[in-house]
N, C-alpha and C positions, 0 to 999 in steps of 0.2 A: 887742456889748455886753460890756465887761470885767467880770470877776467879782472882787470883793474877797476876797483870801485873808487868813488861813487859814479854812477851813471845818471844821465838825464832821464832816460826812460827805458823801461823794459816792456816789450810787446810779447804777450804769451799767445802763441798760435800763429803758425806760418801758412795759413790759408790765404785766400784772396783778400779778405778783410784785414788780417794782421799785416800782410806785406804792404798793402795800399796805405794803411795808416802809418806804418813805419816810414814809408817814403814821403808821405805828406808831412809828418813831423819834422823830418830832416830838411825837405826842400821848401815847404811853405811856412813852417813855424820856427825854423832856425835851431832846433835842438841838435846838439853836436854828438853826444855820446849815447848812442842808442843800441840796444841789444834786442834781437829777435830770437825767441826760443820756440823750437818746434820739436815735438816728440817723435815725428816720423823721420825717415832717412832723407826725405826730399820735401820741398815746398809744394803747396797746392796739390797734395796727393790724397787728401781725404774728402771731406764734403765738397770742396771746391771742384774736384774732379768727378766724384761719384754722385752725379745729379743729372737732371734732365737736360742741362746745358741750354736752357731757354733764356733768351733775353726778352723779358716780358714787355708788352706794350699796353697792358691794362685789360685785354679781352678776357683774361682768365678769372677775373674777380668781379662779376656782376653783382655780387652780394656784399661787396666792400668798396664803396665809391672811393674812399681815401686811398686805399691800396692801389686801385686801378688808376686813379689820376696821377699818383706819384710815379707809377711805372711809365705812364704816357709822357710825363715830363722828363724822366730820367733816361729813357731809351736813346734819344738823340745825343745826349751827353756821353753815354757809354760808347756809341758808335764813333763819336768824335775822338775820345781818348784812347780807345783800343780797337781801331779799325782792322788791324792785322789779325785780331782774334775773332772777328765777327763773320759768320757765314750768312750771306743774304741770298745766295743763288738757289733758292727753292721756293715752292709755292706753299703758303700756310693757309690752312682751311679750318674753320670752326663749323661744326655741324650741330644742330639742336635736335635732340631726341624728341619724339612725339610723346612718349610716356616717361614718367618719373623724373623729368627735367624740372629744375627749380626756376627756370626762366623759359618763356616762350620765344619763338623767333622774333616776334614783334617787340617784346621787351628787350631782347638782346640788341636789336637795331637801335632802339631808343637809348639804351644805355651807352652804346658806342658813340652816338651823337653827343650825349651829355659830357663824356670825357674827352671828346674831340679827336677820336681816332678814325682812320679810314676803314671803310667796309663796303663791299660790293657783292652782289649775288655771284655765286660761283658759276662758271660756264657749264654747259651741258655735259662735257666729258668728265668733269670732276663730280658733278651730281650723280652721274651714272655709276660711280664707284660704290654708292651707298644703296642700301635697301630702302626704297622710298616709303614703304609702309611703316618703317620704324624711325625715319628721320623727317622732321617737319620742314627744315630748310638748311641750305648749305651756303656759307659765305667765305669769300676770299679776303684775307686780312694782311696786315703788315706786322710780321713778328719774325724774330731771327734766332740764331743759335750761336753759341760761343765755343771756342776751342780752348779748353783749360790748359793744354800743354803750351800753347802760345802765350797765354797769360803768365804761366810759370816762367817762360823764357824772359818775358818783359820784367817780371819781378826780380829775377836774379840779376839782370843787368842794371836795373834802377837801384837796387839795394847796394850793389857794389859801388856804383857811381856816387851814391849818397853817403857812403862811409858807414852804413849800418852793419854791425857785426851780427853774425848768424851762428847760433848753436843748434845743430840738428841732433836727433836722437837724445833729446834732453827734455825733462819735464820740470815744471815748477810745482813743488809739493806744498809749500807754505808761504804765506805772506804775513808779515808782522809790521806793526806800527813802531817806528823808531823815534829818537829825539830829533829836534831841529827839522821837522817836516820831512824826515827821511822815511823810506819804506825799506824793510829788509825782506828779501826773498831767498828761499832755499831752492837750489837747482839740484836735480838728480840726473846725472848723465849716465847713459848706458855704458860708457867706457871709463869715465873718470870719477865716479862716485858722487858724493854730495859736496855742494859748495854754497856758501852764503855770500850774497852781494847786496849792495846798497844802491838805491835809486830815488829820484824825486817822484817819478810817475810810473804807474803800472797800468797797462791797457790789456785787459783780459778779453781776448778774442778767440776763445777756445771752443766756441759753438756749443756742442753737446757737453763739453767739460767745464762749463762756466762755474759750477759750484763744487768742483773737486779739489778744493784747497783747504789745508789745515792752517793753524795759526790764528790770526785775528780776523781773517776774512769772514764777513758776516753772511755771505750768500746774497743772491738777488732777491729783491722784494717781490718781483713779479714771478708767479709760478710758471714752471716749464713742464712740458710734456715731451717725452721721447718715443720714437718708434723705430723698430728695425724695418727698413724699407728695401724692397727689391726693385731694381730697374733692369728689365731684360734687354739684352743687346741682340738685335736681329738684323739679318740681311734681308732687305725688302725686295720684292719682285720688281721688274722694270716699271710697272705702272705706278708704283709708290716710291720709287727711288729718289725722286726730287720733290717729294711732297711731305709736309708735316700736317698731321691731322689731330684735332681735339674734338671729341664728342662730349657734349656737356648739356646741362650743368647738374651734376648729381653723381650717381654711382657708375660712371662711364670711364672712358680711357683716353689716352693720348699717346701719339707716336711722334718723335722729334728726331731730326738728324743729330747724330753725335759726331761732330767733326774730328775729334781726337782720334777716332778709330775708323772713320768712313762707314759707320753703321747707323742704325736708328735705335733709340731707346723705345721700349714699349712699357707703359705704366698703366695701371688700372686702379681706380679709386678703392675697389673692394679687395684686390689681391696684392697690390704693392705693399701695403702695411702688413707685416707679419705679426709682430707683437708690439704692445705699447705699455707705457708705465709713466707715472708722474715722477718728476725729478726728486731724488733724495741724495744728500751728500755722501751717504754710505754705499750708494750703488753707482759704480763707475760705468757709464754707458758704453765706453769703448771696450771694457772688459766683458760686458754682457754680450756685445756684438762678437767679440773674439771667440766666445764659447757657444755661439748660436750655430745650429747645424746647417743653415743656408740651403735648405731643400727648395728648389725652384718651383714656382707656381706658373710657369710659362704656359702649360697646357690649358689651365683655367683662364688665363689672360686671353690667349688666342681664341679659345672657344667662345668666350663672351663677345670679344671684339669682332669676331667673324660674323656674328649675327647682323651687325650694322655695316660691316665692311668686308664682304666675302673674299676679296683679293688678298686679305691678310693671311688666309690659310696657305698661301703660296710662299710666305716668308720662311726664312731658315733661322732657327735659334742658334746663337753662337755662345753666349755666356750671360752671366748676370752680375751686376754691381750691387753689393749689399753695403748699406751705410746706415748710421743712426741719423734720423731726421728729428730736428727739435723745433717746436713751435711754442708760442705763448698760450697758456691754458685759456686765457680770456678770449682768444680768437678762434676757439674750436668751432663755434656755431656759425660765425659769419664768414669764415674762410679768409679773413684779413691777414696780412703779413706786415704789420708795423715793425719798426726797429725796436730793439731794447737798447737803451742808453742810460745806464745808471751810474751815478757818482755815489760812492760809499762814504757817508759822513764819519763812520768809525775809522776809516782809513783814508784821510785826505790825500788826494793825488791818485787814487785808485779808481779805475773805470771798468765797468763790464759792458760789453758791446755784442749785440747779435742782430743779424739781418736775415730775413727769411728768403730774400732773393738777391741776386748779384747786383742788380741796379740800386739796391738800397744803400750802396756805398756812398752815393751822393747825399743821401739824407744824413748819414753818419758824419760826413765831412762838414755839412752845414752845422751840425751840433758842435763839432770840434772847433769850428771857426768862432763860435760864440764863447769858447772857454778861454780864460786867462791862463796862459802857460808860460812859465819862466823859460826864456830861450838862452840861458847861460848856465854854467855849472852852479847848481844851487849851493854847493859847499863853498865855492868861491864867493858867492853872493853873501852868505852868512858871515864869512870871515871879514868881508869889507864892511 
């Protein structure tokens, strides 16, 4: 199906960020002719689905105050805007390991007070789940999970209502600078071949694929690091069915409800990352993932987690989610998850956007609110 050019905006990437930004541009900024391009057969089917499904409230980042504080500020906004997708009916526990943790229990409590989140000592039944000689203390906190399938349902309805056109199973291969402030992009459809279209703005929301474009696209200035990550899907025993647990802060593990499937994810700091590499334009992260053998490390995850939480030995392994995880190289040491929001001077009107957590969408919207965006057909504007 051919696309009538010119367009006001093209959003590359149909994950949560791409869809939310497309809806924002249509509803809040008044852009009329918007196209959303997604390489998969469905929206929100890659990193937006293949993740821990955690709505952070700051607890996870004691070594990055800014990341923690932004999560604390953003969580109530996320619950307000997507209540239908948020799972709150479980107990969330953070346990501090006695050895090899980068924070002590006292430091963790002080950190929680500093960012303004609620924390209280876990009751005796929860504490009894852990091996006391390996865990210094256990706390009950407020943290939630999200259902990516319900977010996808929201996105489909809102995009349709907003008049945003969608092209699935289609890639953007090149971005070029054109005359009269126009951008030319080349689409490669799985079914219809190549097509060139013109637009005023491009929003590159491809997550791990941020730098996989030819033409005049310069690449991001901030370095990126990728890893193939495994999240194990497990059926928890009754004692852990309505509980989420994170043992921290260091080479430990986390288990969270995964509402889309009624299971839990199990991740381990040491065993979830399988391979990693620094971003290069010539190495397509998704192609690398497609050729990875995906041998599970569930036995090693459970064996180590079971030292701290013996009941986990009663869990039943179901499957694993494998996905490429992308972070900013500069934050490898402090574990921070700031957003990437880059405007490309070589391609005026082209933006590259990446968020490390789902709640970062509000930080992105704040950035976009400050941008001057022409809310009418730029071709008509030039003619007048």
